[in-house]
GUVO-382476 format. One record per residue (C-alpha): residue in one letter; y negated, z negated, x. Coordinates in steps of 0.25 Angstrom, whole numbers, padded with zeros to 4 digits, always signed. Layout:
<pts>
AYZX/...
</pts>
This chain:
<pts>
M+0319-0247-0159/T+0314-0251-0146/L+0299-0253-0141/L+0300-0239-0134/H+0304-0232-0147/I+0293-0238-0154/L+0283-0235-0143/L+0287-0221-0142/L+0287-0219-0157/A+0273-0225-0158/I+0267-0216-0148/L+0273-0204-0155/I+0268-0208-0168/F+0254-0211-0163/V+0253-0197-0156/N+0256-0190-0168/A+0249-0199-0178/R+0236-0197-0170/I+0238-0182-0170/I+0240-0182-0185/Y+0228-0190-0187/L+0219-0180-0179/I+0225-0169-0187/L+0221-0175-0200/L+0207-0178-0195/S+0207-0163-0190/K+0205-0167-0176/I+0217-0158-0172/S+0221-0145-0180/V+0234-0146-0187/F+0237-0133-0180/S+0235-0138-0166/P+0248-0139-0158/I+0246-0154-0157/S+0246-0155-0172/L+0258-0146-0173/F+0266-0154-0163/C+0262-0167-0170/L+0266-0163-0184/T+0279-0158-0179/V+0282-0172-0172/V+0278-0179-0184/T+0284-0171-0195/Q+0297-0166-0188/M+0300-0177-0177/F+0295-0190-0183/P+0306-0189-0194/Q+0316-0185-0183/I+0312-0198-0175/I+0316-0206-0187/V+0330-0199-0187/L+0332-0202-0172/Y+0330-0217-0175/T+0338-0218-0188/N+0349-0208-0187/R+0362-0213-0181/F+0364-0199-0174/Y+0353-0203-0164/N+0353-0213-0153/V+0339-0220-0153/E+0339-0221-0138/I+0336-0206-0137/I+0323-0207-0144/P+0313-0213-0134/L+0314-0202-0124/M+0313-0192-0136/L+0300-0199-0141/F+0294-0199-0127/V+0296-0184-0125/M+0290-0182-0139/I+0278-0191-0136/S+0275-0186-0122/S+0277-0171-0126/Q+0267-0172-0138/V+0257-0179-0130/A+0258-0169-0119/F+0257-0158-0129/N+0245-0164-0135/Y+0238-0166-0122/G+0241-0152-0117/F+0235-0146-0129/N+0223-0154-0128/T+0221-0151-0114/R+0207-0145-0112/S+0208-0130-0107/T+0197-0121-0104/I+0196-0106-0106/S+0186-0101-0096/K+0180-0088-0093/S+0190-0078-0087/S+0189-0063-0083/L+0204-0062-0087/G+0201-0066-0101/I+0211-0071-0112/K+0222-0063-0119/D+0218-0059-0133/F+0223-0049-0144/S+0217-0035-0144/L+0211-0033-0158/K+0213-0018-0156/R+0228-0019-0155/V+0233-0033-0160/H+0236-0027-0174/Y+0247-0019-0168/L+0253-0031-0163/I+0252-0038-0176/V+0259-0027-0183/F+0270-0027-0172/F+0272-0042-0173/T+0272-0041-0188/I+0283-0030-0189/A+0291-0038-0178/G+0291-0050-0187/L+0297-0043-0198/I+0310-0038-0191/P+0317-0052-0192/M+0317-0051-0207/F+0327-0040-0207/F+0337-0048-0199/Y+0337-0062-0206/Q+0349-0059-0215/S+0358-0070-0210/L+0358-0083-0202/T+0363-0075-0190/T+0349-0069-0188/V+0342-0082-0191/Y+0350-0091-0181/G+0357-0082-0172/G+0353-0076-0159/V+0346-0064-0165/N+0336-0074-0171/V+0330-0076-0158/I+0326-0061-0157/L+0322-0061-0172/G+0314-0074-0169/I+0306-0066-0159/F+0302-0056-0170/R+0299-0067-0179/S+0289-0072-0168/L+0283-0059-0167/G+0281-0059-0182/T+0274-0073-0181/F+0265-0067-0170/G+0261-0056-0179/F+0258-0066-0190/I+0249-0075-0180/I+0242-0063-0174/S+0239-0057-0187/L+0234-0070-0193/I+0224-0073-0181/H+0219-0058-0182/L+0216-0058-0197/E+0202-0062-0196/K+0200-0056-0182/Y+0205-0042-0184/P+0196-0030-0188/K+0196-0028-0203/I+0202-0014-0201/H+0216-0021-0197/R+0214-0034-0205/K+0223-0029-0217/L+0234-0025-0207/I+0233-0039-0200/L+0234-0046-0214/L+0246-0038-0217/C+0253-0041-0204/T+0250-0056-0207/I+0257-0056-0220/V+0268-0047-0215/S+0271-0055-0202/G+0271-0068-0210/I+0282-0064-0220/P+0294-0064-0210/L+0289-0077-0204/F+0290-0083-0218/F+0303-0076-0221/F+0310-0081-0209/A+0304-0095-0210/Y+0307-0097-0225/F+0318-0088-0229/V+0327-0086-0216/K+0326-0098-0207/G+0319-0109-0215/S+0311-0110-0203/R+0301-0122-0202/E+0295-0116-0190/G+0292-0103-0197/L+0286-0109-0209/F+0278-0118-0200/A+0273-0107-0192/L+0268-0099-0204/A+0261-0111-0210/L+0254-0114-0197/F+0250-0099-0195/I+0244-0098-0209/A+0238-0112-0209/L+0231-0110-0196/F+0225-0097-0198/L+0220-0101-0212/S+0214-0113-0206/T+0206-0105-0196/G+0204-0092-0205/I+0201-0091-0219/L+0203-0105-0222/R+0196-0111-0210/K+0186-0118-0220/Y+0198-0126-0225/S+0205-0127-0212/R+0207-0142-0213/M+0214-0140-0227/V+0223-0130-0221/S+0226-0139-0209/I+0230-0150-0218/S+0238-0141-0227/F+0246-0137-0214/F+0248-0151-0210/L+0254-0154-0224/V+0263-0142-0224/F+0268-0146-0210/L+0272-0160-0216/L+0278-0153-0228/G+0286-0144-0220/S+0291-0155-0211/F+0295-0162-0224/V+0302-0150-0230/A+0309-0148-0216/G+0318-0160-0220/S+0325-0150-0230/I+0326-0138-0221/T+0341-0138-0221/D+0341-0137-0236/I+0330-0127-0237/R+0337-0118-0227/R+0350-0119-0235/T+0343-0114-0247/N+0333-0105-0242/N+0339-0099-0230/Y+0354-0100-0229/K+0356-0099-0244/E+0367-0109-0244/E+0375-0111-0257/G+0372-0124-0263/A+0359-0126-0256/S+0348-0133-0264/D+0336-0125-0269/I+0324-0127-0261/T+0317-0134-0273/Q+0329-0144-0274/I+0329-0148-0260/E+0327-0163-0258/Y+0316-0162-0248/L+0312-0177-0248/S+0326-0182-0247/N+0329-0172-0235/F+0317-0176-0228/V+0320-0191-0229/N+0335-0188-0225/S+0331-0180-0213/I+0324-0193-0208/V+0333-0205-0213/S+0347-0199-0213/K+0356-0207-0205/D+0366-0196-0203/I+0364-0183-0195/T+0372-0171-0194/N+0363-0163-0185/G+0353-0166-0175/M+0338-0164-0177/D+0327-0159-0168/L+0321-0172-0162/G+0335-0179-0162/N+0341-0167-0154/G+0329-0168-0144/A+0331-0183-0142/I+0346-0181-0140/L+0344-0170-0130/I+0333-0177-0123/D+0341-0189-0121/H+0353-0181-0116/V+0345-0173-0106/S+0338-0186-0101/A+0351-0194-0100/N+0358-0182-0092/S+0346-0176-0085/T+0350-0162-0090/Y+0336-0156-0090/D+0334-0141-0089/Y+0321-0141-0082/G+0315-0131-0091/A+0327-0121-0092/G+0327-0123-0107/F+0313-0116-0108/W+0318-0104-0100/N+0331-0103-0108/G+0323-0103-0121/F+0316-0091-0116/I+0329-0084-0113/Y+0335-0087-0126/N+0324-0082-0134/Y+0320-0069-0126/F+0333-0065-0119/P+0342-0061-0131/S+0356-0060-0127/R+0359-0048-0136/Y+0349-0040-0127/F+0350-0047-0113/G+0365-0051-0114/D+0371-0065-0114/D+0374-0064-0099/F+0360-0062-0095/K+0354-0072-0105/N+0363-0083-0100/A+0360-0079-0086/V+0345-0082-0087/Y+0347-0095-0094/I+0344-0107-0085/K+0356-0116-0087/F+0357-0131-0084/S+0369-0139-0086/N+0362-0148-0097/I+0360-0149-0112/S+0351-0137-0112/S+0363-0128-0109/N+0374-0136-0116/E+0373-0131-0130/A+0386-0139-0134/L+0381-0152-0129/E+0367-0150-0136/K+0374-0146-0149/R+0383-0159-0148/L+0371-0168-0145/T+0362-0162-0156/R+0373-0159-0166/G+0370-0144-0166/I+0355-0144-0168/S+0348-0135-0158/T+0333-0140-0160/R+0330-0150-0149/T+0315-0151-0149/G+0305-0146-0139/F+0305-0160-0133/F+0319-0159-0128/D+0316-0145-0122/A+0305-0151-0114/F+0313-0164-0110/R+0325-0155-0106/S+0316-0149-0096/F+0306-0160-0092/S+0312-0173-0095/V+0302-0184-0098/F+0291-0174-0094/A+0295-0166-0107/F+0280-0166-0110/I+0277-0156-0100/P+0280-0143-0108/F+0273-0150-0120/L+0260-0152-0111/F+0261-0138-0106/F+0262-0132-0120/G+0251-0140-0125/I+0242-0135-0114/L+0247-0121-0117/L+0244-0122-0132/N+0230-0127-0128/S+0228-0115-0120/F+0232-0106-0131/Q+0223-0113-0141/S+0211-0112-0131/K+0213-0097-0129/S+0216-0095-0144/K+0201-0097-0146/L+0198-0084-0138/S+0210-0076-0140/M+0218-0072-0153/F+0230-0070-0143/Y+0231-0085-0139/L+0228-0089-0154/F+0241-0081-0157/V+0248-0088-0146/Y+0243-0102-0150/V+0246-0101-0164/S+0260-0095-0161/C+0263-0108-0153/L+0258-0117-0164/A+0269-0112-0173/V+0280-0116-0164/I+0276-0130-0160/P+0284-0138-0170/N+0297-0130-0166/M+0294-0132-0152/L+0295-0147-0154/T+0306-0148-0164/H+0315-0137-0159/S+0312-0131-0145/F+0301-0128-0135/Q+0306-0114-0135/Y+0298-0111-0148/L+0285-0112-0141/L+0290-0107-0128/G+0296-0095-0135/R+0283-0092-0142/L+0276-0091-0129/E+0287-0083-0122/L+0287-0073-0133/I+0271-0071-0133/F+0269-0072-0118/I+0282-0066-0112/I+0289-0057-0122/L+0278-0052-0130/F+0268-0051-0118/P+0269-0036-0116/I+0266-0034-0131/L+0255-0044-0132/Y+0248-0039-0119/F+0246-0026-0126/F+0239-0032-0138/T+0230-0042-0130/H+0219-0041-0121/Q+0211-0050-0111/K+0199-0056-0118/K+0188-0060-0109/R+0185-0075-0110/N+0170-0078-0111/V+0170-0092-0116/K+0175-0106-0111/M+0182-0115-0121/K+0190-0127-0121/A+0203-0129-0129/S+0203-0138-0141/T+0207-0153-0139/L+0214-0163-0148/H+0201-0167-0154/T+0194-0153-0155/S+0206-0144-0159/R+0203-0142-0174/Q+0209-0128-0174/A+0222-0123-0169/
</pts>
Protein backbone atom coordinates (compact mmCIF):
# COMPACT_ATOMS: atom_id res chain seq x y z
CA MET A 1 0.00 0.00 0.00
CA THR A 2 1.51 3.31 -1.10
CA LEU A 3 1.59 6.58 0.80
CA LEU A 4 -1.23 7.92 -1.39
CA HIS A 5 -3.48 5.01 -0.41
CA ILE A 6 -2.72 5.53 3.29
CA LEU A 7 -3.32 9.28 3.10
CA LEU A 8 -6.67 8.96 1.33
CA LEU A 9 -7.85 6.23 3.70
CA ALA A 10 -6.81 8.31 6.71
CA ILE A 11 -8.79 11.31 5.45
CA LEU A 12 -11.89 9.21 4.78
CA ILE A 13 -11.68 7.60 8.22
CA PHE A 14 -11.15 10.97 9.93
CA VAL A 15 -14.12 12.61 8.18
CA ASN A 16 -16.48 9.82 9.22
CA ALA A 17 -15.03 9.27 12.70
CA ARG A 18 -15.61 12.94 13.47
CA ILE A 19 -19.24 12.72 12.38
CA ILE A 20 -19.82 9.55 14.44
CA TYR A 21 -18.28 11.34 17.42
CA LEU A 22 -20.64 14.30 16.98
CA ILE A 23 -23.63 11.96 16.63
CA LEU A 24 -22.77 10.23 19.90
CA LEU A 25 -22.45 13.62 21.59
CA SER A 26 -25.85 14.62 20.12
CA LYS A 27 -24.23 17.52 18.28
CA ILE A 28 -25.73 16.15 15.07
CA SER A 29 -29.06 14.36 14.81
CA VAL A 30 -28.74 10.75 13.75
CA PHE A 31 -31.57 11.53 11.32
CA SER A 32 -29.60 14.30 9.59
CA PRO A 33 -28.58 13.74 5.94
CA ILE A 34 -24.96 14.13 7.06
CA SER A 35 -25.39 11.31 9.59
CA LEU A 36 -27.16 8.98 7.16
CA PHE A 37 -24.45 9.62 4.55
CA CYS A 38 -21.76 8.84 7.13
CA LEU A 39 -23.45 5.71 8.49
CA THR A 40 -23.86 4.36 4.97
CA VAL A 41 -20.17 4.92 4.20
CA VAL A 42 -19.04 3.37 7.48
CA THR A 43 -21.32 0.33 7.53
CA GLN A 44 -21.65 -0.42 3.82
CA MET A 45 -18.51 0.90 2.15
CA PHE A 46 -15.72 0.52 4.68
CA PRO A 47 -16.08 -3.31 4.58
CA GLN A 48 -16.11 -3.15 0.78
CA ILE A 49 -12.89 -1.10 0.79
CA ILE A 50 -11.28 -4.02 2.64
CA VAL A 51 -12.50 -6.33 -0.12
CA LEU A 52 -11.02 -4.03 -2.77
CA TYR A 53 -7.59 -4.38 -1.15
CA THR A 54 -7.73 -8.09 -0.35
CA ASN A 55 -9.68 -9.72 -3.17
CA ARG A 56 -7.78 -10.93 -6.21
CA PHE A 57 -10.64 -9.81 -8.48
CA TYR A 58 -9.71 -6.14 -8.01
CA ASN A 59 -6.63 -4.21 -9.08
CA VAL A 60 -5.54 -1.96 -6.20
CA GLU A 61 -4.49 0.70 -8.71
CA ILE A 62 -8.14 1.60 -9.31
CA ILE A 63 -8.76 2.42 -5.62
CA PRO A 64 -7.15 5.89 -5.11
CA LEU A 65 -9.39 7.64 -7.63
CA MET A 66 -12.44 6.00 -6.07
CA LEU A 67 -11.35 7.16 -2.61
CA PHE A 68 -10.77 10.70 -3.87
CA VAL A 69 -14.27 10.82 -5.34
CA MET A 70 -15.78 9.49 -2.11
CA ILE A 71 -13.93 12.00 0.09
CA SER A 72 -14.56 15.06 -2.08
CA SER A 73 -18.23 14.11 -2.54
CA GLN A 74 -18.88 13.58 1.16
CA VAL A 75 -17.10 16.79 2.18
CA ALA A 76 -19.02 18.73 -0.51
CA PHE A 77 -22.34 17.21 0.62
CA ASN A 78 -21.65 18.10 4.26
CA TYR A 79 -20.58 21.62 3.33
CA GLY A 80 -23.68 22.11 1.19
CA PHE A 81 -26.03 20.93 3.91
CA ASN A 82 -24.32 23.16 6.49
CA THR A 83 -24.47 26.25 4.29
CA ARG A 84 -26.48 28.91 6.08
CA SER A 85 -29.68 29.75 4.24
CA THR A 86 -32.26 32.36 5.16
CA ILE A 87 -36.00 32.22 4.71
CA SER A 88 -37.07 35.85 4.60
CA LYS A 89 -40.38 37.64 4.37
CA SER A 90 -42.05 37.24 1.03
CA SER A 91 -45.44 38.12 -0.35
CA LEU A 92 -45.29 34.96 -2.45
CA GLY A 93 -45.30 32.79 0.68
CA ILE A 94 -44.28 29.15 0.99
CA LYS A 95 -46.10 26.04 -0.22
CA ASP A 96 -47.88 24.07 2.50
CA PHE A 97 -50.58 21.41 2.72
CA SER A 98 -54.15 22.58 3.10
CA LEU A 99 -55.63 21.08 6.26
CA LYS A 100 -59.08 21.35 4.69
CA ARG A 101 -58.19 18.94 1.88
CA VAL A 102 -55.04 16.99 2.72
CA HIS A 103 -56.93 14.06 4.30
CA TYR A 104 -58.32 13.27 0.83
CA LEU A 105 -54.76 13.15 -0.49
CA ILE A 106 -53.73 10.81 2.34
CA VAL A 107 -56.60 8.44 1.53
CA PHE A 108 -55.72 8.53 -2.20
CA PHE A 109 -52.04 7.74 -1.58
CA THR A 110 -52.94 5.02 0.92
CA ILE A 111 -55.19 3.25 -1.59
CA ALA A 112 -52.59 3.64 -4.36
CA GLY A 113 -49.99 2.00 -2.12
CA LEU A 114 -52.19 -1.09 -1.75
CA ILE A 115 -52.38 -1.75 -5.51
CA PRO A 116 -48.94 -3.45 -5.92
CA MET A 117 -49.86 -6.08 -3.33
CA PHE A 118 -52.20 -7.68 -5.86
CA PHE A 119 -49.41 -8.08 -8.43
CA TYR A 120 -46.55 -9.55 -6.41
CA GLN A 121 -47.18 -13.19 -7.20
CA SER A 122 -43.98 -13.90 -9.14
CA LEU A 123 -40.43 -12.67 -9.65
CA THR A 124 -41.54 -11.18 -12.99
CA THR A 125 -43.45 -8.43 -11.22
CA VAL A 126 -40.68 -7.94 -8.65
CA TYR A 127 -37.75 -7.56 -11.03
CA GLY A 128 -39.35 -7.09 -14.45
CA GLY A 129 -40.19 -3.90 -16.30
CA VAL A 130 -43.65 -3.74 -14.70
CA ASN A 131 -41.92 -3.25 -11.36
CA VAL A 132 -41.00 0.29 -12.42
CA ILE A 133 -44.70 1.16 -12.62
CA LEU A 134 -45.50 -0.73 -9.42
CA GLY A 135 -42.59 1.09 -7.81
CA ILE A 136 -44.35 4.41 -8.45
CA PHE A 137 -47.43 3.10 -6.65
CA ARG A 138 -45.21 1.92 -3.79
CA SER A 139 -43.77 5.43 -3.62
CA LEU A 140 -47.30 6.85 -3.43
CA GLY A 141 -47.99 4.52 -0.52
CA THR A 142 -44.79 5.74 1.13
CA PHE A 143 -45.91 9.33 0.63
CA GLY A 144 -49.27 8.49 2.22
CA PHE A 145 -47.45 6.97 5.20
CA ILE A 146 -45.23 10.04 5.66
CA ILE A 147 -48.00 12.62 5.21
CA SER A 148 -50.30 10.81 7.62
CA LEU A 149 -47.50 10.53 10.19
CA ILE A 150 -46.67 14.23 10.09
CA HIS A 151 -50.35 15.16 10.42
CA LEU A 152 -51.26 12.84 13.31
CA GLU A 153 -50.83 15.56 15.92
CA LYS A 154 -51.56 18.53 13.66
CA TYR A 155 -54.89 17.45 12.22
CA PRO A 156 -58.26 18.42 13.74
CA LYS A 157 -59.63 15.73 16.07
CA ILE A 158 -62.61 15.09 13.82
CA HIS A 159 -60.39 13.37 11.25
CA ARG A 160 -57.63 12.08 13.55
CA LYS A 161 -58.98 8.50 13.63
CA LEU A 162 -59.03 8.48 9.82
CA ILE A 163 -55.42 9.68 9.69
CA LEU A 164 -54.36 7.04 12.22
CA LEU A 165 -56.12 4.34 10.18
CA CYS A 166 -54.36 5.52 7.00
CA THR A 167 -51.02 5.48 8.84
CA ILE A 168 -51.50 1.83 9.74
CA VAL A 169 -52.94 0.76 6.38
CA SER A 170 -50.27 2.58 4.32
CA GLY A 171 -47.52 0.99 6.40
CA ILE A 172 -48.70 -2.58 5.74
CA PRO A 173 -47.80 -2.79 2.00
CA LEU A 174 -44.45 -1.11 2.66
CA PHE A 175 -43.50 -3.79 5.17
CA PHE A 176 -45.07 -6.54 3.03
CA PHE A 177 -42.96 -5.65 0.00
CA ALA A 178 -39.79 -4.95 1.95
CA TYR A 179 -39.81 -8.17 3.96
CA PHE A 180 -41.95 -10.78 2.21
CA VAL A 181 -41.59 -9.88 -1.48
CA LYS A 182 -38.21 -8.30 -2.20
CA GLY A 183 -36.18 -8.65 0.96
CA SER A 184 -35.56 -4.93 0.50
CA ARG A 185 -33.03 -3.33 2.83
CA GLU A 186 -34.11 0.05 1.46
CA GLY A 187 -37.75 -0.56 2.38
CA LEU A 188 -37.05 -1.78 5.90
CA PHE A 189 -34.62 1.08 6.48
CA ALA A 190 -37.20 3.62 5.32
CA LEU A 191 -39.85 2.21 7.65
CA ALA A 192 -37.47 2.22 10.60
CA LEU A 193 -36.39 5.78 9.77
CA PHE A 194 -39.92 7.15 9.47
CA ILE A 195 -41.12 5.54 12.68
CA ALA A 196 -38.04 6.43 14.73
CA LEU A 197 -37.96 10.00 13.45
CA PHE A 198 -41.58 10.74 14.28
CA LEU A 199 -41.43 8.96 17.63
CA SER A 200 -38.44 11.11 18.59
CA THR A 201 -40.25 14.32 17.61
CA GLY A 202 -43.72 13.19 18.73
CA ILE A 203 -45.00 11.07 21.58
CA LEU A 204 -41.49 10.05 22.67
CA ARG A 205 -39.84 13.44 22.32
CA LYS A 206 -38.82 13.29 26.00
CA TYR A 207 -36.84 10.18 25.14
CA SER A 208 -35.55 11.41 21.79
CA ARG A 209 -31.94 10.60 22.65
CA MET A 210 -32.89 7.02 23.51
CA VAL A 211 -34.82 6.70 20.23
CA SER A 212 -31.85 8.12 18.29
CA ILE A 213 -29.39 5.70 19.90
CA SER A 214 -31.79 2.82 19.22
CA PHE A 215 -32.02 3.81 15.55
CA PHE A 216 -28.22 4.07 15.41
CA LEU A 217 -27.88 0.53 16.80
CA VAL A 218 -30.57 -0.83 14.49
CA PHE A 219 -28.70 0.71 11.54
CA LEU A 220 -25.55 -1.13 12.62
CA LEU A 221 -27.46 -4.37 13.16
CA GLY A 222 -29.08 -4.09 9.73
CA SER A 223 -25.69 -3.66 8.11
CA PHE A 224 -24.45 -6.77 9.92
CA VAL A 225 -27.48 -8.83 8.83
CA ALA A 226 -27.07 -7.55 5.24
CA GLY A 227 -24.09 -9.89 4.91
CA SER A 228 -26.63 -12.71 4.84
CA ILE A 229 -29.13 -11.02 2.51
CA THR A 230 -28.71 -13.71 -0.17
CA ASP A 231 -29.53 -16.52 2.26
CA ILE A 232 -32.44 -14.55 3.69
CA ARG A 233 -33.92 -13.96 0.25
CA ARG A 234 -33.49 -17.61 -0.73
CA THR A 235 -35.53 -18.62 2.30
CA ASN A 236 -37.95 -15.79 2.82
CA ASN A 237 -38.60 -14.49 -0.69
CA TYR A 238 -37.65 -17.03 -3.35
CA LYS A 239 -38.74 -20.08 -1.31
CA GLU A 240 -35.87 -22.13 -2.74
CA GLU A 241 -35.66 -25.81 -1.90
CA GLY A 242 -32.84 -26.63 0.47
CA ALA A 243 -32.48 -23.04 1.68
CA SER A 244 -31.61 -22.63 5.35
CA ASP A 245 -34.24 -21.59 7.84
CA ILE A 246 -33.93 -17.94 8.92
CA THR A 247 -32.90 -19.02 12.41
CA GLN A 248 -30.23 -21.39 11.04
CA ILE A 249 -28.41 -18.86 8.86
CA GLU A 250 -24.82 -18.30 10.01
CA TYR A 251 -24.95 -14.51 10.18
CA LEU A 252 -21.52 -13.97 11.75
CA SER A 253 -19.81 -16.30 9.32
CA ASN A 254 -21.50 -14.70 6.32
CA PHE A 255 -20.57 -11.21 7.49
CA VAL A 256 -16.91 -12.16 7.96
CA ASN A 257 -16.77 -14.00 4.64
CA SER A 258 -18.27 -11.01 2.83
CA ILE A 259 -15.18 -9.05 3.89
CA VAL A 260 -12.28 -11.52 3.90
CA SER A 261 -13.20 -13.99 1.15
CA LYS A 262 -10.42 -14.23 -1.43
CA ASP A 263 -12.71 -15.34 -4.23
CA ILE A 264 -15.55 -13.44 -5.81
CA THR A 265 -18.13 -14.62 -8.30
CA ASN A 266 -20.00 -11.35 -8.63
CA GLY A 267 -19.16 -7.70 -8.26
CA MET A 268 -20.22 -5.43 -5.42
CA ASP A 269 -21.41 -1.83 -5.19
CA LEU A 270 -18.14 -0.07 -4.43
CA GLY A 271 -16.08 -2.49 -6.51
CA ASN A 272 -18.28 -1.83 -9.53
CA GLY A 273 -17.99 1.90 -8.93
CA ALA A 274 -14.19 1.70 -8.75
CA ILE A 275 -13.93 -0.42 -11.91
CA LEU A 276 -16.25 1.79 -13.92
CA ILE A 277 -14.68 5.04 -12.69
CA ASP A 278 -11.29 3.70 -13.73
CA HIS A 279 -12.65 2.68 -17.14
CA VAL A 280 -14.33 6.02 -17.81
CA SER A 281 -11.24 7.92 -16.66
CA ALA A 282 -8.87 5.85 -18.79
CA ASN A 283 -11.01 6.12 -21.92
CA SER A 284 -12.53 9.60 -21.38
CA THR A 285 -16.01 8.19 -22.01
CA TYR A 286 -18.00 10.71 -19.98
CA ASP A 287 -21.71 11.23 -20.59
CA TYR A 288 -21.84 14.89 -19.43
CA GLY A 289 -25.03 14.43 -17.45
CA ALA A 290 -26.95 12.33 -19.98
CA GLY A 291 -27.31 9.55 -17.42
CA PHE A 292 -29.46 11.74 -15.19
CA TRP A 293 -31.84 12.50 -18.08
CA ASN A 294 -31.90 8.86 -19.18
CA GLY A 295 -32.82 7.80 -15.65
CA PHE A 296 -35.84 10.08 -15.77
CA ILE A 297 -36.91 8.62 -19.13
CA TYR A 298 -36.44 5.06 -17.87
CA ASN A 299 -38.61 5.63 -14.81
CA TYR A 300 -41.41 7.80 -16.15
CA PHE A 301 -41.78 6.88 -19.83
CA PRO A 302 -42.88 3.20 -19.70
CA SER A 303 -42.44 1.57 -23.09
CA ARG A 304 -45.70 -0.34 -22.80
CA TYR A 305 -47.52 3.03 -22.98
CA PHE A 306 -45.16 5.20 -25.03
CA GLY A 307 -43.69 2.47 -27.21
CA ASP A 308 -40.09 1.28 -27.52
CA ASP A 309 -39.37 3.46 -30.54
CA PHE A 310 -40.38 6.67 -28.80
CA LYS A 311 -38.59 5.77 -25.58
CA ASN A 312 -35.36 4.90 -27.41
CA ALA A 313 -35.61 8.10 -29.41
CA VAL A 314 -35.66 10.38 -26.36
CA TYR A 315 -32.71 8.70 -24.66
CA ILE A 316 -29.46 10.66 -24.97
CA LYS A 317 -26.91 8.23 -26.36
CA PHE A 318 -23.12 8.33 -26.15
CA SER A 319 -20.70 5.76 -27.45
CA ASN A 320 -19.45 4.97 -23.97
CA ILE A 321 -20.00 2.59 -21.10
CA SER A 322 -23.26 4.21 -20.06
CA SER A 323 -24.84 2.95 -23.31
CA ASN A 324 -22.91 -0.31 -23.60
CA GLU A 325 -24.66 -2.80 -21.33
CA ALA A 326 -22.61 -5.76 -22.55
CA LEU A 327 -19.33 -4.06 -21.65
CA GLU A 328 -20.68 -2.96 -18.28
CA LYS A 329 -21.87 -6.47 -17.41
CA ARG A 330 -18.51 -7.91 -18.41
CA LEU A 331 -16.61 -5.46 -16.24
CA THR A 332 -18.87 -5.88 -13.22
CA ARG A 333 -19.79 -9.57 -13.72
CA GLY A 334 -23.44 -8.78 -14.21
CA ILE A 335 -24.11 -6.76 -11.06
CA SER A 336 -25.90 -3.53 -11.94
CA THR A 337 -25.37 -1.46 -8.78
CA ARG A 338 -22.58 1.04 -9.42
CA THR A 339 -22.84 3.66 -6.62
CA GLY A 340 -23.88 7.28 -6.87
CA PHE A 341 -20.18 8.16 -6.88
CA PHE A 342 -19.82 6.60 -10.33
CA ASP A 343 -22.96 8.37 -11.58
CA ALA A 344 -21.44 11.70 -10.57
CA PHE A 345 -17.96 10.87 -11.93
CA ARG A 346 -19.40 9.72 -15.25
CA SER A 347 -20.77 13.23 -15.74
CA PHE A 348 -18.27 15.50 -13.98
CA SER A 349 -14.97 13.58 -13.79
CA VAL A 350 -12.85 14.76 -10.82
CA PHE A 351 -15.52 17.38 -10.16
CA ALA A 352 -17.93 14.61 -9.19
CA PHE A 353 -18.51 16.45 -5.92
CA ILE A 354 -20.64 19.06 -7.73
CA PRO A 355 -23.97 17.16 -7.66
CA PHE A 356 -23.30 16.18 -4.04
CA LEU A 357 -22.76 19.83 -3.16
CA PHE A 358 -25.95 20.78 -4.99
CA PHE A 359 -28.07 18.17 -3.23
CA GLY A 360 -26.56 19.06 0.12
CA ILE A 361 -27.67 22.66 -0.42
CA LEU A 362 -31.07 21.50 -1.67
CA LEU A 363 -31.69 19.29 1.39
CA ASN A 364 -30.61 22.19 3.60
CA SER A 365 -33.27 24.32 1.91
CA PHE A 366 -35.92 21.64 2.42
CA GLN A 367 -35.01 21.34 6.09
CA SER A 368 -35.20 25.10 6.58
CA LYS A 369 -38.61 25.31 4.91
CA SER A 370 -39.85 22.25 6.84
CA LYS A 371 -39.90 24.38 10.00
CA LEU A 372 -42.66 26.46 8.41
CA SER A 373 -44.30 23.99 6.04
CA MET A 374 -45.64 20.44 6.41
CA PHE A 375 -45.26 20.04 2.66
CA TYR A 376 -41.51 20.61 2.81
CA LEU A 377 -41.27 18.41 5.89
CA PHE A 378 -42.81 15.67 3.73
CA VAL A 379 -40.31 16.36 0.93
CA TYR A 380 -37.36 16.44 3.33
CA VAL A 381 -38.25 13.18 5.08
CA SER A 382 -38.93 11.48 1.72
CA CYS A 383 -35.42 12.39 0.61
CA LEU A 384 -33.81 11.13 3.82
CA ALA A 385 -35.10 7.62 3.17
CA VAL A 386 -33.22 7.22 -0.12
CA ILE A 387 -29.80 8.64 0.85
CA PRO A 388 -28.25 5.17 1.50
CA ASN A 389 -29.43 3.85 -1.87
CA MET A 390 -28.29 7.03 -3.59
CA LEU A 391 -24.77 6.16 -2.42
CA THR A 392 -24.69 2.39 -2.80
CA HIS A 393 -26.82 2.08 -5.93
CA SER A 394 -27.52 5.17 -8.00
CA PHE A 395 -28.19 8.91 -7.84
CA GLN A 396 -31.49 8.15 -9.55
CA TYR A 397 -33.01 7.09 -6.22
CA LEU A 398 -32.91 10.68 -4.98
CA LEU A 399 -33.53 12.25 -8.38
CA GLY A 400 -36.47 9.94 -8.98
CA ARG A 401 -38.02 10.89 -5.66
CA LEU A 402 -37.78 14.61 -6.47
CA GLU A 403 -38.96 14.11 -10.06
CA LEU A 404 -42.01 12.21 -8.83
CA ILE A 405 -42.95 14.92 -6.33
CA PHE A 406 -42.19 18.09 -8.30
CA ILE A 407 -42.93 16.95 -11.87
CA ILE A 408 -45.17 13.88 -12.10
CA LEU A 409 -47.36 14.60 -9.06
CA PHE A 410 -47.26 18.38 -9.33
CA PRO A 411 -50.86 18.76 -10.69
CA ILE A 412 -52.23 16.62 -7.85
CA LEU A 413 -50.15 18.19 -5.10
CA TYR A 414 -50.97 21.67 -6.38
CA PHE A 415 -54.64 21.07 -5.62
CA PHE A 416 -53.92 19.95 -2.04
CA THR A 417 -51.49 22.74 -1.18
CA HIS A 418 -51.67 26.50 -0.80
CA GLN A 419 -49.27 29.41 -0.49
CA LYS A 420 -48.66 30.11 3.17
CA LYS A 421 -47.46 33.61 3.98
CA ARG A 422 -44.07 33.83 5.61
CA ASN A 423 -43.86 36.29 8.46
CA VAL A 424 -40.65 35.14 10.15
CA LYS A 425 -36.98 35.18 9.31
CA MET A 426 -35.04 32.10 10.22
CA LYS A 427 -31.75 30.37 9.46
CA ALA A 428 -31.21 26.74 8.64
CA SER A 429 -29.59 24.49 11.18
CA THR A 430 -25.84 24.01 10.87
CA LEU A 431 -23.60 21.10 11.72
CA HIS A 432 -23.34 22.21 15.32
CA THR A 433 -26.95 23.19 15.92
CA SER A 434 -29.01 20.67 13.93
CA ARG A 435 -30.31 18.50 16.75
CA GLN A 436 -33.52 17.62 14.93
CA ALA A 437 -33.85 16.33 11.41
